[in-house]
C-alpha positions, 0 to 999 in steps of 0.5 A, spaced: 834 550 588 838 549 594 835 551 601 840 551 607 837 550 614 842 551 620 842 548 627 840 550 633 843 557 635 846 557 629 845 562 623 847 563 615 854 565 618 855 557 620 862 555 616 858 549 613 853 554 610 858 559 608 862 554 605 856 552 600 855 559 599 862 560 597 862 554 592 855 555 589 858 562 587 864 559 584 860 555 580 856 561 578 850 559 581 850 564 587 842 565 586 841 557 587 841 558 595 836 560 599 839 560 606 834 564 612 835 565 618 830 560 622 826 563 628 826 559 634 819 556 633 820 550 629 813 551 626 815 558 624 821 556 621 817 550 617 813 556 614 818 561 613 822 556 608 816 554 605 814 561 603 821 562 601 821 557 596 814 558 594 816 565 592 823 563 589 819 558 584 814 562 582 819 567 580 822 562 576 829 561 579 834 559 574 836 553 579 829 551 579 828 552 571 834 549 568 835 541 568 842 541 565 848 545 564 851 545 571 844 548 574 841 545 580 835 541 579 829 541 583 829 543 590 834 540 595 834 542 602 840 541 606 839 540 614 845 541 619 844 538 626 837 541 628 836 543 621 836 536 618 830 534 623 827 539 619 829 538 613 827 531 613 819 533 615 820 538 609 822 532 604 817 528 606 811 533 605 813 536 599 818 530 595 824 534 596 831 531 596 834 532 603 842 532 605 843 531 612 849 533 616 849 530 623 842 530 624 838 531 630 833 525 631 830 526 637 831 534 638 824 534 643 828 530 648 835 533 646 833 540 647 829 539 653 836 541 657 836 548 654 829 551 655 830 558 657 834 563 654 840 561 650 846 565 647 846 565 639 853 562 636 854 568 631 853 575 631 851 576 639 843 575 641 839 570 644 833 566 643 828 563 648 826 556 648 820 554 651 816 547 652 811 550 646 817 549 642 818 542 644 811 540 642 812 543 635 818 539 634 814 533 636 809 535 631 814 535 626 817 528 627 817 523 621 817 516 624 821 513 618 822 516 611 819 514 605 823 513 598 830 513 601 833 515 595 831 522 596 836 522 602 843 523 603 846 522 610 853 525 612 854 522 619 860 522 624 862 517 629 866 522 633 860 527 634 860 529 641 853 532 641 848 527 637 849 519 637 851 517 630 848 511 631 841 514 632 842 517 625 843 511 622 838 507 625 833 513 623 835 513 616 836 506 613 837 505 606 839 512 604 846 514 601 850 514 607 857 517 608 860 515 615 866 519 617 870 515 622 872 520 628 870 528 625 865 532 630 859 535 630 860 541 626 863 536 620 870 540 621 872 537 614 866 539 611 870 542 605 872 536 603 865 533 602 861 539 599 862 538 592 859 531 594 853 534 597 852 539 591 852 533 586 847 530 590 843 536 589 844 536 582 850 541 581 855 538 577 862 541 579 868 542 574 872 535 573 866 531 576 863 529 569 
């Protein structure tokens, strides 16, 4: 099972989420993906993800049950930006694998400049960020990761939103792809999606 967690003000309609969904569909694994719309409350977002994963595993989702044959094995959470912060918490709590795409390391600091009503990137609408949400982020912080082999970090030196050096320092010893240049959105993500899915346990044709 693969869980995709979008970033701040984003949604399942982000281009990286859609690329993951499209690639899995091409491989006949559309049902392997869970990509919820995350509420603005970090604690509510965690509760939502845990509930959806529990329901899927209880229903013996094919992607979880299969151990080979091109199926995804176990649970891997892919987190982009703020979603990477949440993914780290979930990976540590549940022992899941995690792919981190330009992850936020100190979102309670970074998002302090975004208190109040904030427009969403996709589909219109807005969210309201409150100091309580920053407190919730602090509660979910992971001082250091255990078992770094569970993690795959993709970081761009050209990230215009977050500092890639903080990412590297926070995830020492993990499998890392450092992209020279690039941007926060990882605009060339199509070139990396198969590597991401391989880490999730999905074997694409031609990869062996």
